[in-house]
Residue, then its C-alpha position, 0 to 999 in steps of 0.5 A: m477452507s480453514i482459517l488459517d488457510s485464509t490468513f496472510n501476512c503483511s509484505n511490509c511489516s509482517k502483521t497477520l491479516w485475516l480479513k481486511y488487506y490491500k493488494l497493491p498493483s505489484g502484487k504485494i498483500i499489505c495491511p490497512k496501516c501500511y496501505d494508508f502510508y502507501k497511498n500518503t507516499v503516492e499522493i506526495d509523489k504526484q504533488m512533487n511531480r506536478k510541482k516539477e513540471i510547472q517549474n519546467q514550463 
C-alpha cells in the first residue's frame, strides 16, 4: 500500500487527511478540526434536550 492509498478527504471541508482522522457513527470520515466542531454541537444538543425535559416536567 502506498501513501496515497492511505489518504482520505474530510467529508466536511475536503482537507486531505494523512494520519489523524475520525470516523463518525454515520460513517463519514472527518478531520480533527471538524470533529471538535461535531463534538461541541453534540454537547450543545444534549444540553438543550436536557433543558427541554426539565421544562416539560
